C-alpha positions, 0 to 999 in steps of 0.5 A: 705324271705332270707336276701340279705347277705346270698345267697341260697345254690347252690343245692337249687338255682337249685331246684328253677329253676327246679320248674319253668321248672316242671310247664312248663312241666305240661303245656306241658302235659296239651297241649298234653292231650287237643290236643289228646282229640281234635284229638279224638273228631274231627278226620277230623280237621287239625293238625294245627287247633287242636294244636291251639285249644289246645293252646287256651284251655290250656291258658284259663285253666291257667287263672283259678287259681283253675285249675292251682293250682290242675293240676300238673301231673309232678311237683306233682310226683316230689314233692312226690318223693323228699319229701318222706324221710321227717318226723316230725322234719326234716328241709327242703327247701320250694321251689317255682319258683325263691325263697326258704325258710328254714322250719321245718316239724312239721307233716306228713300225707300221702300227706299232710305236716305241715311246720313251717317257721324258720324266726319266721314270724308266730307261726302257721304251714302251711298245704300243699299238697306234690303234690302242693309244692316242699319240698327238705330235707335240708340234701340233700343240 
């Protein structure tokens, strides 16, 4: 957690907003997918009822944490694209909706990355998938 006296750089602050928008785009893609699937399964139903059914299914799916954590068709692709230049030893920003913290990339293997927080809150690294988090290289900020 950053101290109140040192604000986030402007580019990182934009990424925190972008992370929230990407998650909403993930939800939109889910809704469109469920709506299209329902339209194929129930061709005689009205468009409005199919859209309402899709909203209900996506809302219930959002309540299931494992499903919500894994469903990232838009934010996952963006996360991979943004973090593709990272290598072990590089500083980066670990961006979440509304917050970001500076980290150090300690290991990299395909889509999995190990990061260490720079605030000395723990000695161990955190292993994350690049498709589930947004790691922005610090040199681009």
